[in-house]
N, C-alpha and C positions, 0 to 999 in steps of 0.2 A: 727259521729261515725258509724263504719261499723256494720250493723245489725247482730245479732247472727244467725247462720244457722237455728236454730229452728224457728226463726221468719220469715226467708225468705221462709221456706218450705210451710207456709200457704198461701203466697201471689202469688207464681208462678202459672202459668195457667195449669201446668201438661202436656202440650204438647198433648192434647187429639186429636188423629189422626182422630177420627170419626166426629169431628166438634162440634160446640156449641149446636146444637139441641140434639145430643146424650148425651152430658154432662148434659144438663138441664133435660132430661128424667131420667137419673140415680140419679141426685140430688133429683128430686121430688119423685121418688120411694123409695129412701133410708130411708126416715123418720128420718133423722139425726136431723132436726129441727134447731133452732137458737142456736148459741153457741159462746163463746168468743174465739178469736184466741190465739194461744200460745204466741203471743207477749204480751198478758195481764197477763200471768201466773207469779205469784210472786214466783220465785225459792227459795228465801231466807226464805219463811215462813215455809214450812215443816221442821220438825226436821230431817227427813230422806227421801231422794229421790235420785234415781240413774238417774241423768240427761242424762248421756250417753246412758243408756238403753231406756229412753223415746225418745231420738233423733233417736236411731236405729229403734224404733217402728214407728216413723213418716216417716222414710225412707222406711218403709214397708218391712224391712228385714225378719220379721217373716212370712209375707204373701207370699213372694217369695219362702220360704222354707216349705210352708204348715204347719206352726206351729201355736199354739194358743198364744194369749196375754191375760194375767190375771192381772187386776189391783186390788190390795187389799189395802183398806184404810178406816179409819173412815169417817163418814159423814163430808162433807164440806172441803175436801182437794184437790178437783179437779180431781178425778178419772174419772168422767163422762165427764168433759171438755176435758181431754186428749183423752179419747176413741172417742169422737165426732171428734176431730181434726185428729186422726188417720184414722177414717172412711172417713172423708172428703178427706184426702190425697189419699186414695184408689180410691175414685170416680174420683178425678182428674187424677189419673194414669190409668183410663180406666176400673176399676173393678166395677162390680155391688155389691151393699152393701144394707143390711137391718139392721136397728138399731131400737131396741125396748126393753122394759123392760121385765124382767122375768114374771111379772104379765100379761102383754099384750100377750106374747107368749103362756103362759099356759092357759089363758082364751080363746084364739082363738082355741087352740087344744081341750080343754075340751068342747067347745060349739058345736063341730061337732056331728051331730045326727046319723051318719051312719059310719060303718067301712070304707066304700069307701071314704067318705068325710074326715075322719081322715087320711087315708093313703095318700090322695092327699095333705093334709096340711103338713104331715110329709115329703113328697117328696119335697114340696116347700121349707120348712125351711132347708132341708138337701142339696138342690142343689144350694142355693144362694152362689155365690163365697165367700163372706165374710159376716158372720152373727155376729152382735154385740148384746149381751144380757146384759142389764144394771140392776143394783140393785138386784142382787141375795143376799138374806139374810135379806131383810127388812120385809118380810112376811114369815109365815110358810105355808107349803103345805102338802096335804095328799099324800098317797102312789101313787095314780093315777097320780098326778102331777109330782111326782118324777120319775115315770116310763116313762112318756111322755118326760120329759126333758132328761132322759137317752137315750131314743130312738133317739132324735135329735142329741145329742152329739155322740152317738155310730155310727150313719149313716154317720156323718162327719169325724169320727176318721181316721186320717192319709190320708184324702182326701182333705178336705177343712178347712180353718182357721176359728177360733172363736175369738171374743173379749168378755171377760167377766169382769164385774166389780162387786165387792162384798165388803161389810163392815166387813166381817167375815173371820177369818183364816179358812183353810180347816178343821181343827180339830173341828170347831164349826158348820160345815155344817149339821151334823146329827140333830141338833136342828131345822134346817130349814125344813128338811124332816123327822120328827120323825117316827120311826118304819119302814122306807122304807129300804128294803133290797138292793136296787140298789144304795144307796148313795156312798158306798165305790167304787163300779165299776165306777160310774159317775166321782168321783174325780180322779180316776186312769187314765181314758181316757182323762180328761181335762189336767192334769199336765204332762202326759207322753212326749208330744212334745210341751212344752209351755215356753214362756218367762214370768216369774212371777215378777211383779213390785210392791213392797210393799212401801207404803207411810205412814209415821208416823208424828204426830203433832196434834196441836189443830185446830179446825174448822176455816177456813178462813172466812166463812160467819158470824160466831159468832163474829169474830174480827171486820168485817165491820159493823155489827149491833152495837157493843159497841162503835166504833169510831163515828158512826152517832149519837148515843145517846149523846155522849160527846159534839159533835158540837152543837146539839140542846140546851143542857144545857148552853153552853157557850154563845150562841146567846141570850137565854132568860135572862141571867144574865146581859147583857149589857144595 
């Protein structure tokens, strides 16, 4: 059977002109970590998913146009997995990538003890060709965190692409940054030039856990 294009995109070498050493450096610096390839993604499980839009993201169409990619889904539906695969494709395509959670990003920014150190970090996160921020919405942040995230997004606005994953609709983001005046402006800059992929359904991890439990009970009953 001919593999689906989405499966092939993960396996090709990307034609990295700079050679394997440069590719290994980008992979190591990216912090993408271990992830399942899209060949393992169960497209039939989500109740709603735009497969064509996901495949366009994997072809890096958003990146070539300096647009953002936002994945919105409840926990356990593969949004981080898709984001990691997209980031990996960007690395194979010769782009420098940084992948981290919102908590990691904001902790790093808030830990800077001087204005000079903070500015250097903001420049670092603003200049990375592709920045992926995972898990926005799992924790609440104070006004300072909201303002720092706004600064990163604002500095990248219309210049460099972002990948964001979140478990919340944008209308619920004020709950993540309560009392922050920058939340509306933050959302506005994120979505203005963005591909927004919403996934709906039940948690795939929960299904796997339930199936595993059933298998254990079946074996115990024999």
